[in-house]
Each structure stands twice: as structure tokens, then as C-alpha cells.
mmCIF file of the protein (N, C-alpha, C, O) and its ligand, coordinates in Angstrom:
data_MODEL
# 
_entry.id   MODEL 
# 
loop_
_entity.id 
_entity.type 
_entity.pdbx_number_of_molecules 
1 polymer     1 
2 non-polymer 1 
# 
_entity_poly.entity_id                      1 
_entity_poly.type                           'polypeptide(L)' 
_entity_poly.nstd_linkage                   no 
_entity_poly.nstd_monomer                   no 
_entity_poly.pdbx_seq_one_letter_code       
;(UNK)(UNK)(UNK)(UNK)(UNK)(UNK)(UNK)(UNK)(UNK)(UNK)(UNK)(UNK)(UNK)(UNK)(UNK)(UNK)
(UNK)(UNK)(UNK)(UNK)(UNK)(UNK)(UNK)(UNK)(UNK)(UNK)(UNK)(UNK)(UNK)(UNK)(UNK)(UNK)
(UNK)(UNK)(UNK)(UNK)(UNK)(UNK)(UNK)(UNK)(UNK)(UNK)(UNK)(UNK)(UNK)(UNK)(UNK)(UNK)
(UNK)(UNK)(UNK)
;
_entity_poly.pdbx_seq_one_letter_code_can   XXXXXXXXXXXXXXXXXXXXXXXXXXXXXXXXXXXXXXXXXXXXXXXXXXX 
_entity_poly.pdbx_strand_id                 A 
# 
loop_
_entity_poly_seq.entity_id 
_entity_poly_seq.num 
_entity_poly_seq.mon_id 
_entity_poly_seq.hetero 
1 1  UNK n 
1 2  UNK n 
1 3  UNK n 
1 4  UNK n 
1 5  UNK n 
1 6  UNK n 
1 7  UNK n 
1 8  UNK n 
1 9  UNK n 
1 10 UNK n 
1 11 UNK n 
1 12 UNK n 
1 13 UNK n 
1 14 UNK n 
1 15 UNK n 
1 16 UNK n 
1 17 UNK n 
1 18 UNK n 
1 19 UNK n 
1 20 UNK n 
1 21 UNK n 
1 22 UNK n 
1 23 UNK n 
1 24 UNK n 
1 25 UNK n 
1 26 UNK n 
1 27 UNK n 
1 28 UNK n 
1 29 UNK n 
1 30 UNK n 
1 31 UNK n 
1 32 UNK n 
1 33 UNK n 
1 34 UNK n 
1 35 UNK n 
1 36 UNK n 
1 37 UNK n 
1 38 UNK n 
1 39 UNK n 
1 40 UNK n 
1 41 UNK n 
1 42 UNK n 
1 43 UNK n 
1 44 UNK n 
1 45 UNK n 
1 46 UNK n 
1 47 UNK n 
1 48 UNK n 
1 49 UNK n 
1 50 UNK n 
1 51 UNK n 
# 
loop_
_struct_asym.id 
_struct_asym.entity_id 
A 1 
B 2 
# 
loop_
_chem_comp.id 
_chem_comp.type 
_chem_comp.mon_nstd_flag 
UNK 'L-peptide linking' . 
ZN  non-polymer         . 
# 
_pdbx_entity_nonpoly.entity_id   2 
_pdbx_entity_nonpoly.name        ? 
_pdbx_entity_nonpoly.comp_id     ZN 
# 
_pdbx_nonpoly_scheme.asym_id         B 
_pdbx_nonpoly_scheme.entity_id       2 
_pdbx_nonpoly_scheme.mon_id          ZN 
_pdbx_nonpoly_scheme.ndb_seq_num     1 
_pdbx_nonpoly_scheme.pdb_seq_num     101 
_pdbx_nonpoly_scheme.auth_seq_num    101 
_pdbx_nonpoly_scheme.pdb_mon_id      ZN 
_pdbx_nonpoly_scheme.auth_mon_id     ZN 
_pdbx_nonpoly_scheme.pdb_strand_id   A 
_pdbx_nonpoly_scheme.pdb_ins_code    . 
# 
loop_
_atom_site.group_PDB 
_atom_site.id 
_atom_site.type_symbol 
_atom_site.label_atom_id 
_atom_site.label_alt_id 
_atom_site.label_comp_id 
_atom_site.label_asym_id 
_atom_site.label_entity_id 
_atom_site.label_seq_id 
_atom_site.pdbx_PDB_ins_code 
_atom_site.Cartn_x 
_atom_site.Cartn_y 
_atom_site.Cartn_z 
_atom_site.occupancy 
_atom_site.B_iso_or_equiv 
_atom_site.pdbx_formal_charge 
_atom_site.auth_seq_id 
_atom_site.auth_comp_id 
_atom_site.auth_asym_id 
_atom_site.auth_atom_id 
_atom_site.pdbx_PDB_model_num 
ATOM   1   N  N  . UNK A 1 1  ? 0.841   -1.194  0.000   1.00 0.00 ? 1   UNK A N  1 
ATOM   2   C  CA . UNK A 1 1  ? 0.000   0.000   0.000   1.00 0.00 ? 1   UNK A CA 1 
ATOM   3   C  C  . UNK A 1 1  ? 0.877   1.246   0.000   1.00 0.00 ? 1   UNK A C  1 
ATOM   4   O  O  . UNK A 1 1  ? 2.097   1.157   0.139   1.00 0.00 ? 1   UNK A O  1 
ATOM   5   N  N  . UNK A 1 2  ? 0.255   2.392   -0.156  1.00 0.00 ? 2   UNK A N  1 
ATOM   6   C  CA . UNK A 1 2  ? 1.016   3.619   -0.176  1.00 0.00 ? 2   UNK A CA 1 
ATOM   7   C  C  . UNK A 1 2  ? 1.562   3.951   -1.555  1.00 0.00 ? 2   UNK A C  1 
ATOM   8   O  O  . UNK A 1 2  ? 2.188   4.992   -1.754  1.00 0.00 ? 2   UNK A O  1 
ATOM   9   N  N  . UNK A 1 3  ? 1.319   3.054   -2.504  1.00 0.00 ? 3   UNK A N  1 
ATOM   10  C  CA . UNK A 1 3  ? 1.760   3.316   -3.866  1.00 0.00 ? 3   UNK A CA 1 
ATOM   11  C  C  . UNK A 1 3  ? 0.898   4.412   -4.467  1.00 0.00 ? 3   UNK A C  1 
ATOM   12  O  O  . UNK A 1 3  ? -0.321  4.419   -4.297  1.00 0.00 ? 3   UNK A O  1 
ATOM   13  N  N  . UNK A 1 4  ? 1.528   5.326   -5.161  1.00 0.00 ? 4   UNK A N  1 
ATOM   14  C  CA . UNK A 1 4  ? 0.801   6.432   -5.763  1.00 0.00 ? 4   UNK A CA 1 
ATOM   15  C  C  . UNK A 1 4  ? -0.090  5.912   -6.888  1.00 0.00 ? 4   UNK A C  1 
ATOM   16  O  O  . UNK A 1 4  ? 0.348   5.174   -7.771  1.00 0.00 ? 4   UNK A O  1 
ATOM   17  N  N  . UNK A 1 5  ? -1.345  6.320   -6.826  1.00 0.00 ? 5   UNK A N  1 
ATOM   18  C  CA . UNK A 1 5  ? -2.279  5.904   -7.879  1.00 0.00 ? 5   UNK A CA 1 
ATOM   19  C  C  . UNK A 1 5  ? -1.995  6.719   -9.132  1.00 0.00 ? 5   UNK A C  1 
ATOM   20  O  O  . UNK A 1 5  ? -2.136  7.942   -9.131  1.00 0.00 ? 5   UNK A O  1 
ATOM   21  N  N  . UNK A 1 6  ? -1.598  6.042   -10.193 1.00 0.00 ? 6   UNK A N  1 
ATOM   22  C  CA . UNK A 1 6  ? -1.218  6.736   -11.420 1.00 0.00 ? 6   UNK A CA 1 
ATOM   23  C  C  . UNK A 1 6  ? -2.422  6.975   -12.326 1.00 0.00 ? 6   UNK A C  1 
ATOM   24  O  O  . UNK A 1 6  ? -2.419  7.891   -13.148 1.00 0.00 ? 6   UNK A O  1 
ATOM   25  N  N  . UNK A 1 7  ? -3.441  6.151   -12.168 1.00 0.00 ? 7   UNK A N  1 
ATOM   26  C  CA . UNK A 1 7  ? -4.631  6.291   -12.991 1.00 0.00 ? 7   UNK A CA 1 
ATOM   27  C  C  . UNK A 1 7  ? -5.795  6.698   -12.094 1.00 0.00 ? 7   UNK A C  1 
ATOM   28  O  O  . UNK A 1 7  ? -6.086  6.006   -11.119 1.00 0.00 ? 7   UNK A O  1 
ATOM   29  N  N  . UNK A 1 8  ? -6.466  7.806   -12.403 1.00 0.00 ? 8   UNK A N  1 
ATOM   30  C  CA . UNK A 1 8  ? -7.648  8.177   -11.595 1.00 0.00 ? 8   UNK A CA 1 
ATOM   31  C  C  . UNK A 1 8  ? -8.657  7.034   -11.548 1.00 0.00 ? 8   UNK A C  1 
ATOM   32  O  O  . UNK A 1 8  ? -8.936  6.409   -12.571 1.00 0.00 ? 8   UNK A O  1 
ATOM   33  N  N  . UNK A 1 9  ? -9.195  6.763   -10.382 1.00 0.00 ? 9   UNK A N  1 
ATOM   34  C  CA . UNK A 1 9  ? -10.074 5.608   -10.212 1.00 0.00 ? 9   UNK A CA 1 
ATOM   35  C  C  . UNK A 1 9  ? -11.269 5.655   -11.158 1.00 0.00 ? 9   UNK A C  1 
ATOM   36  O  O  . UNK A 1 9  ? -11.758 4.620   -11.611 1.00 0.00 ? 9   UNK A O  1 
ATOM   37  N  N  . UNK A 1 10 ? -11.734 6.873   -11.451 1.00 0.00 ? 10  UNK A N  1 
ATOM   38  C  CA . UNK A 1 10 ? -12.938 7.011   -12.292 1.00 0.00 ? 10  UNK A CA 1 
ATOM   39  C  C  . UNK A 1 10 ? -12.730 6.465   -13.687 1.00 0.00 ? 10  UNK A C  1 
ATOM   40  O  O  . UNK A 1 10 ? -13.672 5.995   -14.325 1.00 0.00 ? 10  UNK A O  1 
ATOM   41  N  N  . UNK A 1 11 ? -11.490 6.526   -14.165 1.00 0.00 ? 11  UNK A N  1 
ATOM   42  C  CA . UNK A 1 11 ? -11.238 6.060   -15.541 1.00 0.00 ? 11  UNK A CA 1 
ATOM   43  C  C  . UNK A 1 11 ? -10.414 4.787   -15.572 1.00 0.00 ? 11  UNK A C  1 
ATOM   44  O  O  . UNK A 1 11 ? -9.985  4.329   -16.630 1.00 0.00 ? 11  UNK A O  1 
ATOM   45  N  N  . UNK A 1 12 ? -10.200 4.223   -14.383 1.00 0.00 ? 12  UNK A N  1 
ATOM   46  C  CA . UNK A 1 12 ? -9.379  3.023   -14.332 1.00 0.00 ? 12  UNK A CA 1 
ATOM   47  C  C  . UNK A 1 12 ? -10.248 1.784   -14.527 1.00 0.00 ? 12  UNK A C  1 
ATOM   48  O  O  . UNK A 1 12 ? -10.665 1.131   -13.570 1.00 0.00 ? 12  UNK A O  1 
ATOM   49  N  N  . UNK A 1 13 ? -10.504 1.487   -15.789 1.00 0.00 ? 13  UNK A N  1 
ATOM   50  C  CA . UNK A 1 13 ? -11.392 0.363   -16.099 1.00 0.00 ? 13  UNK A CA 1 
ATOM   51  C  C  . UNK A 1 13 ? -10.823 -0.967  -15.616 1.00 0.00 ? 13  UNK A C  1 
ATOM   52  O  O  . UNK A 1 13 ? -11.559 -1.851  -15.177 1.00 0.00 ? 13  UNK A O  1 
ATOM   53  N  N  . UNK A 1 14 ? -9.514  -1.091  -15.703 1.00 0.00 ? 14  UNK A N  1 
ATOM   54  C  CA . UNK A 1 14 ? -8.913  -2.348  -15.270 1.00 0.00 ? 14  UNK A CA 1 
ATOM   55  C  C  . UNK A 1 14 ? -9.180  -2.592  -13.790 1.00 0.00 ? 14  UNK A C  1 
ATOM   56  O  O  . UNK A 1 14 ? -9.519  -3.702  -13.379 1.00 0.00 ? 14  UNK A O  1 
ATOM   57  N  N  . UNK A 1 15 ? -9.022  -1.533  -13.000 1.00 0.00 ? 15  UNK A N  1 
ATOM   58  C  CA . UNK A 1 15 ? -9.251  -1.686  -11.563 1.00 0.00 ? 15  UNK A CA 1 
ATOM   59  C  C  . UNK A 1 15 ? -10.712 -2.004  -11.283 1.00 0.00 ? 15  UNK A C  1 
ATOM   60  O  O  . UNK A 1 15 ? -11.024 -2.816  -10.412 1.00 0.00 ? 15  UNK A O  1 
ATOM   61  N  N  . UNK A 1 16 ? -11.604 -1.358  -12.029 1.00 0.00 ? 16  UNK A N  1 
ATOM   62  C  CA . UNK A 1 16 ? -13.029 -1.596  -11.812 1.00 0.00 ? 16  UNK A CA 1 
ATOM   63  C  C  . UNK A 1 16 ? -13.406 -3.019  -12.186 1.00 0.00 ? 16  UNK A C  1 
ATOM   64  O  O  . UNK A 1 16 ? -14.248 -3.641  -11.539 1.00 0.00 ? 16  UNK A O  1 
ATOM   65  N  N  . UNK A 1 17 ? -12.774 -3.529  -13.238 1.00 0.00 ? 17  UNK A N  1 
ATOM   66  C  CA . UNK A 1 17 ? -13.091 -4.869  -13.703 1.00 0.00 ? 17  UNK A CA 1 
ATOM   67  C  C  . UNK A 1 17 ? -12.506 -5.946  -12.796 1.00 0.00 ? 17  UNK A C  1 
ATOM   68  O  O  . UNK A 1 17 ? -13.177 -6.921  -12.456 1.00 0.00 ? 17  UNK A O  1 
ATOM   69  N  N  . UNK A 1 18 ? -11.242 -5.756  -12.408 1.00 0.00 ? 18  UNK A N  1 
ATOM   70  C  CA . UNK A 1 18 ? -10.532 -6.844  -11.750 1.00 0.00 ? 18  UNK A CA 1 
ATOM   71  C  C  . UNK A 1 18 ? -10.232 -6.589  -10.287 1.00 0.00 ? 18  UNK A C  1 
ATOM   72  O  O  . UNK A 1 18 ? -9.816  -7.495  -9.565  1.00 0.00 ? 18  UNK A O  1 
ATOM   73  N  N  . UNK A 1 19 ? -10.446 -5.332  -9.840  1.00 0.00 ? 19  UNK A N  1 
ATOM   74  C  CA . UNK A 1 19 ? -10.200 -5.039  -8.436  1.00 0.00 ? 19  UNK A CA 1 
ATOM   75  C  C  . UNK A 1 19 ? -8.734  -4.860  -8.106  1.00 0.00 ? 19  UNK A C  1 
ATOM   76  O  O  . UNK A 1 19 ? -8.364  -4.796  -6.934  1.00 0.00 ? 19  UNK A O  1 
ATOM   77  N  N  . UNK A 1 20 ? -7.899  -4.780  -9.123  1.00 0.00 ? 20  UNK A N  1 
ATOM   78  C  CA . UNK A 1 20 ? -6.487  -4.515  -8.885  1.00 0.00 ? 20  UNK A CA 1 
ATOM   79  C  C  . UNK A 1 20 ? -5.893  -3.867  -10.128 1.00 0.00 ? 20  UNK A C  1 
ATOM   80  O  O  . UNK A 1 20 ? -6.474  -3.920  -11.212 1.00 0.00 ? 20  UNK A O  1 
ATOM   81  N  N  . UNK A 1 21 ? -4.742  -3.263  -9.955  1.00 0.00 ? 21  UNK A N  1 
ATOM   82  C  CA . UNK A 1 21 ? -4.115  -2.569  -11.064 1.00 0.00 ? 21  UNK A CA 1 
ATOM   83  C  C  . UNK A 1 21 ? -3.426  -3.559  -12.005 1.00 0.00 ? 21  UNK A C  1 
ATOM   84  O  O  . UNK A 1 21 ? -3.093  -4.676  -11.610 1.00 0.00 ? 21  UNK A O  1 
ATOM   85  N  N  . UNK A 1 22 ? -3.219  -3.138  -13.250 1.00 0.00 ? 22  UNK A N  1 
ATOM   86  C  CA . UNK A 1 22 ? -2.594  -4.059  -14.218 1.00 0.00 ? 22  UNK A CA 1 
ATOM   87  C  C  . UNK A 1 22 ? -1.272  -4.638  -13.730 1.00 0.00 ? 22  UNK A C  1 
ATOM   88  O  O  . UNK A 1 22 ? -0.977  -5.810  -13.962 1.00 0.00 ? 22  UNK A O  1 
ATOM   89  N  N  . UNK A 1 23 ? -0.472  -3.806  -13.047 1.00 0.00 ? 23  UNK A N  1 
ATOM   90  C  CA . UNK A 1 23 ? 0.839   -4.290  -12.610 1.00 0.00 ? 23  UNK A CA 1 
ATOM   91  C  C  . UNK A 1 23 ? 0.747   -5.209  -11.408 1.00 0.00 ? 23  UNK A C  1 
ATOM   92  O  O  . UNK A 1 23 ? 1.763   -5.755  -10.976 1.00 0.00 ? 23  UNK A O  1 
ATOM   93  N  N  . UNK A 1 24 ? -0.442  -5.394  -10.858 1.00 0.00 ? 24  UNK A N  1 
ATOM   94  C  CA . UNK A 1 24 ? -0.597  -6.303  -9.722  1.00 0.00 ? 24  UNK A CA 1 
ATOM   95  C  C  . UNK A 1 24 ? -1.134  -7.663  -10.145 1.00 0.00 ? 24  UNK A C  1 
ATOM   96  O  O  . UNK A 1 24 ? -1.212  -8.592  -9.342  1.00 0.00 ? 24  UNK A O  1 
ATOM   97  N  N  . UNK A 1 25 ? -1.503  -7.765  -11.411 1.00 0.00 ? 25  UNK A N  1 
ATOM   98  C  CA . UNK A 1 25 ? -2.062  -9.010  -11.915 1.00 0.00 ? 25  UNK A CA 1 
ATOM   99  C  C  . UNK A 1 25 ? -0.926  -9.954  -12.304 1.00 0.00 ? 25  UNK A C  1 
ATOM   100 O  O  . UNK A 1 25 ? 0.075   -9.533  -12.885 1.00 0.00 ? 25  UNK A O  1 
ATOM   101 N  N  . UNK A 1 26 ? -1.091  -11.204 -11.984 1.00 0.00 ? 26  UNK A N  1 
ATOM   102 C  CA . UNK A 1 26 ? -0.102  -12.201 -12.386 1.00 0.00 ? 26  UNK A CA 1 
ATOM   103 C  C  . UNK A 1 26 ? -0.397  -12.672 -13.802 1.00 0.00 ? 26  UNK A C  1 
ATOM   104 O  O  . UNK A 1 26 ? -1.499  -13.128 -14.109 1.00 0.00 ? 26  UNK A O  1 
ATOM   105 N  N  . UNK A 1 27 ? 0.613   -12.552 -14.657 1.00 0.00 ? 27  UNK A N  1 
ATOM   106 C  CA . UNK A 1 27 ? 0.416   -12.962 -16.036 1.00 0.00 ? 27  UNK A CA 1 
ATOM   107 C  C  . UNK A 1 27 ? 1.086   -14.294 -16.293 1.00 0.00 ? 27  UNK A C  1 
ATOM   108 O  O  . UNK A 1 27 ? 2.115   -14.630 -15.705 1.00 0.00 ? 27  UNK A O  1 
ATOM   109 N  N  . UNK A 1 28 ? 0.469   -15.038 -17.189 1.00 0.00 ? 28  UNK A N  1 
ATOM   110 C  CA . UNK A 1 28 ? 1.012   -16.349 -17.531 1.00 0.00 ? 28  UNK A CA 1 
ATOM   111 C  C  . UNK A 1 28 ? 1.577   -16.351 -18.932 1.00 0.00 ? 28  UNK A C  1 
ATOM   112 O  O  . UNK A 1 28 ? 2.286   -15.424 -19.326 1.00 0.00 ? 28  UNK A O  1 
ATOM   113 N  N  . UNK A 1 29 ? 1.266   -17.389 -19.681 1.00 0.00 ? 29  UNK A N  1 
ATOM   114 C  CA . UNK A 1 29 ? 1.822   -17.560 -21.013 1.00 0.00 ? 29  UNK A CA 1 
ATOM   115 C  C  . UNK A 1 29 ? 1.174   -16.608 -22.002 1.00 0.00 ? 29  UNK A C  1 
ATOM   116 O  O  . UNK A 1 29 ? 0.092   -16.073 -21.762 1.00 0.00 ? 29  UNK A O  1 
ATOM   117 N  N  . UNK A 1 30 ? 1.860   -16.411 -23.117 1.00 0.00 ? 30  UNK A N  1 
ATOM   118 C  CA . UNK A 1 30 ? 1.303   -15.579 -24.171 1.00 0.00 ? 30  UNK A CA 1 
ATOM   119 C  C  . UNK A 1 30 ? 0.250   -16.345 -24.954 1.00 0.00 ? 30  UNK A C  1 
ATOM   120 O  O  . UNK A 1 30 ? 0.353   -17.554 -25.163 1.00 0.00 ? 30  UNK A O  1 
ATOM   121 N  N  . UNK A 1 31 ? -0.770  -15.601 -25.383 1.00 0.00 ? 31  UNK A N  1 
ATOM   122 C  CA . UNK A 1 31 ? -1.802  -16.180 -26.224 1.00 0.00 ? 31  UNK A CA 1 
ATOM   123 C  C  . UNK A 1 31 ? -1.228  -16.477 -27.596 1.00 0.00 ? 31  UNK A C  1 
ATOM   124 O  O  . UNK A 1 31 ? -0.481  -15.670 -28.150 1.00 0.00 ? 31  UNK A O  1 
ATOM   125 N  N  . UNK A 1 32 ? -1.572  -17.626 -28.141 1.00 0.00 ? 32  UNK A N  1 
ATOM   126 C  CA . UNK A 1 32 ? -1.041  -18.028 -29.443 1.00 0.00 ? 32  UNK A CA 1 
ATOM   127 C  C  . UNK A 1 32 ? -1.669  -17.235 -30.569 1.00 0.00 ? 32  UNK A C  1 
ATOM   128 O  O  . UNK A 1 32 ? -1.148  -17.212 -31.684 1.00 0.00 ? 32  UNK A O  1 
ATOM   129 N  N  . UNK A 1 33 ? -2.787  -16.584 -30.282 1.00 0.00 ? 33  UNK A N  1 
ATOM   130 C  CA . UNK A 1 33 ? -3.511  -15.877 -31.334 1.00 0.00 ? 33  UNK A CA 1 
ATOM   131 C  C  . UNK A 1 33 ? -3.143  -14.399 -31.379 1.00 0.00 ? 33  UNK A C  1 
ATOM   132 O  O  . UNK A 1 33 ? -2.793  -13.887 -32.442 1.00 0.00 ? 33  UNK A O  1 
ATOM   133 N  N  . UNK A 1 34 ? -3.215  -13.711 -30.255 1.00 0.00 ? 34  UNK A N  1 
ATOM   134 C  CA . UNK A 1 34 ? -2.954  -12.279 -30.257 1.00 0.00 ? 34  UNK A CA 1 
ATOM   135 C  C  . UNK A 1 34 ? -1.580  -11.939 -29.690 1.00 0.00 ? 34  UNK A C  1 
ATOM   136 O  O  . UNK A 1 34 ? -1.160  -10.783 -29.727 1.00 0.00 ? 34  UNK A O  1 
ATOM   137 N  N  . UNK A 1 35 ? -0.876  -12.949 -29.163 1.00 0.00 ? 35  UNK A N  1 
ATOM   138 C  CA . UNK A 1 35 ? 0.493   -12.760 -28.666 1.00 0.00 ? 35  UNK A CA 1 
ATOM   139 C  C  . UNK A 1 35 ? 0.566   -11.826 -27.462 1.00 0.00 ? 35  UNK A C  1 
ATOM   140 O  O  . UNK A 1 35 ? 1.611   -11.240 -27.180 1.00 0.00 ? 35  UNK A O  1 
ATOM   141 N  N  . UNK A 1 36 ? -0.555  -11.695 -26.758 1.00 0.00 ? 36  UNK A N  1 
ATOM   142 C  CA . UNK A 1 36 ? -0.573  -10.912 -25.526 1.00 0.00 ? 36  UNK A CA 1 
ATOM   143 C  C  . UNK A 1 36 ? -0.594  -11.887 -24.348 1.00 0.00 ? 36  UNK A C  1 
ATOM   144 O  O  . UNK A 1 36 ? -1.232  -12.939 -24.409 1.00 0.00 ? 36  UNK A O  1 
ATOM   145 N  N  . UNK A 1 37 ? 0.104   -11.526 -23.289 1.00 0.00 ? 37  UNK A N  1 
ATOM   146 C  CA . UNK A 1 37 ? 0.130   -12.412 -22.127 1.00 0.00 ? 37  UNK A CA 1 
ATOM   147 C  C  . UNK A 1 37 ? -1.267  -12.594 -21.532 1.00 0.00 ? 37  UNK A C  1 
ATOM   148 O  O  . UNK A 1 37 ? -2.029  -11.638 -21.390 1.00 0.00 ? 37  UNK A O  1 
ATOM   149 N  N  . UNK A 1 38 ? -1.572  -13.809 -21.198 1.00 0.00 ? 38  UNK A N  1 
ATOM   150 C  CA . UNK A 1 38 ? -2.862  -14.139 -20.605 1.00 0.00 ? 38  UNK A CA 1 
ATOM   151 C  C  . UNK A 1 38 ? -2.768  -13.906 -19.102 1.00 0.00 ? 38  UNK A C  1 
ATOM   152 O  O  . UNK A 1 38 ? -1.860  -14.415 -18.446 1.00 0.00 ? 38  UNK A O  1 
ATOM   153 N  N  . UNK A 1 39 ? -3.702  -13.142 -18.563 1.00 0.00 ? 39  UNK A N  1 
ATOM   154 C  CA . UNK A 1 39 ? -3.610  -12.834 -17.142 1.00 0.00 ? 39  UNK A CA 1 
ATOM   155 C  C  . UNK A 1 39 ? -4.212  -13.933 -16.279 1.00 0.00 ? 39  UNK A C  1 
ATOM   156 O  O  . UNK A 1 39 ? -4.682  -14.950 -16.789 1.00 0.00 ? 39  UNK A O  1 
ATOM   157 N  N  . UNK A 1 40 ? -4.192  -13.721 -14.973 1.00 0.00 ? 40  UNK A N  1 
ATOM   158 C  CA . UNK A 1 40 ? -4.611  -14.774 -14.043 1.00 0.00 ? 40  UNK A CA 1 
ATOM   159 C  C  . UNK A 1 40 ? -6.080  -15.131 -14.171 1.00 0.00 ? 40  UNK A C  1 
ATOM   160 O  O  . UNK A 1 40 ? -6.534  -16.140 -13.632 1.00 0.00 ? 40  UNK A O  1 
ATOM   161 N  N  . UNK A 1 41 ? -6.818  -14.298 -14.885 1.00 0.00 ? 41  UNK A N  1 
ATOM   162 C  CA . UNK A 1 41 ? -8.236  -14.588 -15.089 1.00 0.00 ? 41  UNK A CA 1 
ATOM   163 C  C  . UNK A 1 41 ? -8.490  -15.299 -16.408 1.00 0.00 ? 41  UNK A C  1 
ATOM   164 O  O  . UNK A 1 41 ? -9.626  -15.660 -16.714 1.00 0.00 ? 41  UNK A O  1 
ATOM   165 N  N  . UNK A 1 42 ? -7.441  -15.499 -17.183 1.00 0.00 ? 42  UNK A N  1 
ATOM   166 C  CA . UNK A 1 42 ? -7.579  -16.180 -18.458 1.00 0.00 ? 42  UNK A CA 1 
ATOM   167 C  C  . UNK A 1 42 ? -7.984  -15.252 -19.585 1.00 0.00 ? 42  UNK A C  1 
ATOM   168 O  O  . UNK A 1 42 ? -8.514  -15.691 -20.605 1.00 0.00 ? 42  UNK A O  1 
ATOM   169 N  N  . UNK A 1 43 ? -7.728  -13.951 -19.392 1.00 0.00 ? 43  UNK A N  1 
ATOM   170 C  CA . UNK A 1 43 ? -8.082  -12.989 -20.436 1.00 0.00 ? 43  UNK A CA 1 
ATOM   171 C  C  . UNK A 1 43 ? -6.835  -12.483 -21.147 1.00 0.00 ? 43  UNK A C  1 
ATOM   172 O  O  . UNK A 1 43 ? -5.764  -12.366 -20.551 1.00 0.00 ? 43  UNK A O  1 
ATOM   173 N  N  . UNK A 1 44 ? -6.997  -12.183 -22.438 1.00 0.00 ? 44  UNK A N  1 
ATOM   174 C  CA . UNK A 1 44 ? -5.935  -11.541 -23.209 1.00 0.00 ? 44  UNK A CA 1 
ATOM   175 C  C  . UNK A 1 44 ? -6.619  -10.560 -24.156 1.00 0.00 ? 44  UNK A C  1 
ATOM   176 O  O  . UNK A 1 44 ? -7.813  -10.290 -24.025 1.00 0.00 ? 44  UNK A O  1 
ATOM   177 N  N  . UNK A 1 45 ? -5.857  -10.030 -25.112 1.00 0.00 ? 45  UNK A N  1 
ATOM   178 C  CA . UNK A 1 45 ? -6.424  -8.988  -25.986 1.00 0.00 ? 45  UNK A CA 1 
ATOM   179 C  C  . UNK A 1 45 ? -7.577  -9.507  -26.850 1.00 0.00 ? 45  UNK A C  1 
ATOM   180 O  O  . UNK A 1 45 ? -8.586  -8.822  -27.019 1.00 0.00 ? 45  UNK A O  1 
ATOM   181 N  N  . UNK A 1 46 ? -7.428  -10.703 -27.390 1.00 0.00 ? 46  UNK A N  1 
ATOM   182 C  CA . UNK A 1 46 ? -8.451  -11.186 -28.315 1.00 0.00 ? 46  UNK A CA 1 
ATOM   183 C  C  . UNK A 1 46 ? -9.595  -11.863 -27.569 1.00 0.00 ? 46  UNK A C  1 
ATOM   184 O  O  . UNK A 1 46 ? -10.646 -12.133 -28.149 1.00 0.00 ? 46  UNK A O  1 
ATOM   185 N  N  . UNK A 1 47 ? -9.388  -12.135 -26.282 1.00 0.00 ? 47  UNK A N  1 
ATOM   186 C  CA . UNK A 1 47 ? -10.457 -12.703 -25.483 1.00 0.00 ? 47  UNK A CA 1 
ATOM   187 C  C  . UNK A 1 47 ? -10.574 -14.209 -25.565 1.00 0.00 ? 47  UNK A C  1 
ATOM   188 O  O  . UNK A 1 47 ? -11.455 -14.803 -24.943 1.00 0.00 ? 47  UNK A O  1 
ATOM   189 N  N  . UNK A 1 48 ? -9.700  -14.825 -26.322 1.00 0.00 ? 48  UNK A N  1 
ATOM   190 C  CA . UNK A 1 48 ? -9.807  -16.277 -26.473 1.00 0.00 ? 48  UNK A CA 1 
ATOM   191 C  C  . UNK A 1 48 ? -9.159  -16.995 -25.296 1.00 0.00 ? 48  UNK A C  1 
ATOM   192 O  O  . UNK A 1 48 ? -9.480  -18.151 -25.020 1.00 0.00 ? 48  UNK A O  1 
ATOM   193 N  N  . UNK A 1 49 ? -8.254  -16.322 -24.607 1.00 0.00 ? 49  UNK A N  1 
ATOM   194 C  CA . UNK A 1 49 ? -7.548  -16.977 -23.513 1.00 0.00 ? 49  UNK A CA 1 
ATOM   195 C  C  . UNK A 1 49 ? -6.629  -18.069 -24.005 1.00 0.00 ? 49  UNK A C  1 
ATOM   196 O  O  . UNK A 1 49 ? -6.296  -18.988 -23.257 1.00 0.00 ? 49  UNK A O  1 
ATOM   197 N  N  . UNK A 1 50 ? -6.217  -17.979 -25.254 1.00 0.00 ? 50  UNK A N  1 
ATOM   198 C  CA . UNK A 1 50 ? -5.278  -18.949 -25.798 1.00 0.00 ? 50  UNK A CA 1 
ATOM   199 C  C  . UNK A 1 50 ? -5.927  -20.191 -26.357 1.00 0.00 ? 50  UNK A C  1 
ATOM   200 O  O  . UNK A 1 50 ? -5.235  -21.127 -26.758 1.00 0.00 ? 50  UNK A O  1 
ATOM   201 N  N  . UNK A 1 51 ? -7.228  -20.215 -26.390 1.00 0.00 ? 51  UNK A N  1 
ATOM   202 C  CA . UNK A 1 51 ? -7.935  -21.394 -26.897 1.00 0.00 ? 51  UNK A CA 1 
ATOM   203 C  C  . UNK A 1 51 ? -7.904  -21.422 -28.420 1.00 0.00 ? 51  UNK A C  1 
ATOM   204 O  O  . UNK A 1 51 ? -8.448  -22.341 -29.031 1.00 0.00 ? 51  UNK A O  1 
HETATM 205 ZN ZN . ZN  B 2 .  ? -5.527  -13.743 -27.333 1.00 0.00 2 101 ZN  A ZN 1 
# 
């Protein structure tokens, strides 16, 4: 705690969606389709989750 909030909460969609900031999410392997890392919720840019 005590970390400076860099994104105003009102526009921080990631925080509203996941309850934590992007840099606090644990990322796993990259998606084979969009080449974006899949986060701990199984989401990536294309939404396939690597399927
Ligand atoms: Zn993807």
C-alpha cells in the first residue's frame, strides 16, 4: 500500500473490472492468437484466452 495511484479511479477500467491494477495481476503464457500475455483470469487482448 502507499503506492501512488497513477490512474484516476474514475477512468481506471482495469481496476473496476478486476479489483487490482494491471501491474498487480499475475500474467502467464502468451496467447497463441494475439500474442498478448494471458492474465490470471484467463483474459488476453483477443479474449480467447489462448484457446
Ligand atoms: Zn488472445
